[in-house]
C-alpha positions in Angstrom: 116.6 86.7 97.9 113.8 86.4 100.2 112.1 89.0 101.8 113.9 88.4 105.1 117.3 88.8 103.8 115.8 92.4 102.6 114.3 92.9 106.1 118.0 91.6 107.9 119.3 94.5 105.2 116.6 97.1 106.3 117.7 96.4 109.7 121.8 96.6 109.0 120.7 100.1 107.3 118.3 101.2 110.5 121.3 100.3 112.8 124.0 102.4 110.7 121.7 105.6 111.1 121.2 105.0 114.9 117.5 103.3 114.7 115.8 100.1 115.2 113.0 98.4 113.5 110.1 97.2 115.3 110.5 94.1 117.7 109.0 91.0 117.0 105.0 90.4 117.5 104.4 88.0 120.2 102.0 84.7 119.7 99.1 86.2 122.4 99.1 89.4 120.1 99.1 87.7 116.9 96.2 85.5 118.2 94.3 88.6 119.0 95.3 89.9 115.4 93.7 87.1 114.0 90.7 87.3 116.0 90.3 91.4 115.0 90.8 90.6 111.5 88.0 88.2 111.3 85.9 90.2 113.6 86.0 93.5 111.7 87.4 92.2 108.1 85.5 89.2 107.7 88.8 87.2 106.3 91.7 85.5 107.7 95.6 86.9 107.9 96.8 86.1 104.7 99.7 83.1 104.5 102.9 84.3 105.7 101.5 87.3 107.0 101.7 86.0 111.0 105.7 85.2 110.0 106.7 88.5 109.2 105.2 90.0 112.1 106.9 87.5 114.2 110.4 89.1 112.6 108.9 92.7 112.9 105.6 94.1 114.2 105.1 96.2 111.7 107.9 98.8 109.8 108.5 102.2 109.3 111.8 102.5 106.8 112.6 104.7 103.9 108.9 105.2 103.0 108.0 101.9 103.3 105.2 101.3 106.1 104.5 97.4 106.6 101.4 97.9 109.4 102.0 96.3 112.6 99.5 94.2 114.8 98.2 96.7 117.0 98.7 100.7 116.6 102.4 101.4 118.5 104.8 103.9 118.7 107.8 103.4 116.1 110.6 101.6 117.5 113.5 104.4 119.1 110.8 107.2 118.1 108.0 107.1 120.6 106.4 110.5 119.8 105.5 108.8 116.5 102.7 105.9 116.2 102.2 103.1 113.0 99.1 102.3 112.6 97.7 98.7 112.7 96.6 96.5 109.8 93.2 96.6 110.6 92.8 100.5 111.2 94.3 100.5 108.1 92.3 98.3 106.3 89.2 99.9 107.0 90.7 103.5 105.9 91.7 102.1 102.8 88.4 99.9 102.1 86.3 103.2 102.7 88.1 105.2 100.4 88.8 102.8 97.7 86.0 100.9 97.8 87.5 97.7 97.7 85.4 95.3 100.1 88.2 92.3 100.1 91.2 94.1 101.0 93.7 93.6 103.6 96.4 96.2 103.6 99.8 94.8 104.4 101.6 98.0 104.0 101.9 101.4 101.6 104.6 103.4 100.5 104.3 107.3 98.7 103.3 105.2 95.3 101.9 101.8 96.0 99.4 100.1 98.2 100.4 96.2 99.2 97.4 94.0 99.6 95.9 90.8 100.2 92.5 90.1 98.6 90.4 87.8 100.2 87.9 86.8 98.4 90.2 86.6 95.1 92.7 84.9 97.0 95.5 87.0 95.4 98.4 89.5 96.4 98.2 92.7 94.4 100.3 96.1 94.8 98.0 98.9 93.6 98.5 102.2 92.6 98.0 104.3 95.7 95.6 107.0 94.0 94.2 105.3 91.0 93.9 101.9 93.1 95.1 100.4 89.5 97.0 97.2 89.3 100.6 97.6 89.3 101.7 93.7 89.8 100.2 90.4 91.1 102.7 88.9 93.4 101.9 85.3 93.5 102.7 84.7 97.3 102.9 87.0 100.8 106.7 86.4 100.1 106.7 87.9 96.8 104.6 90.9 98.0 106.5 91.8 100.9 110.0 91.2 98.6 108.6 93.7 96.4 108.0 96.4 99.0 111.3 96.1 100.4 113.0 95.9 97.3 111.2 99.3 96.7 112.5 101.0 99.5 116.1 99.8 99.8 116.7 101.0 96.0 115.4 104.3 96.8 
């Protein structure tokens, strides 16, 4: 099952509870994100990340946060904000000391990231920052994150 199938399940569950998922990211916003990631983080977006954002520009569901292209209100809850991928990555780099990380998302236990210089996707324990899993692709990384949030 692909992460797009799991994202569709999240959307179905969200509707059942009267919630919605984040709207898709526009191409101009993706271009701005790519420029920010390069300028502020010194790397590019991992393969597949833009495609996820084209489906949902961030996610806040059942404890899983997939960071959007820019800080934005949570769909259906404008009083709450979802912090963007660059800001969250800069915070993570400062606290964890992992200079080449790009944080795709996080939940209460783990951080889902791209190690740009090593060209690896990783799931790290949120507190110890120890390696939990090393998915082979962006799709596998997001699939693992979505499976965990749907299983709770």
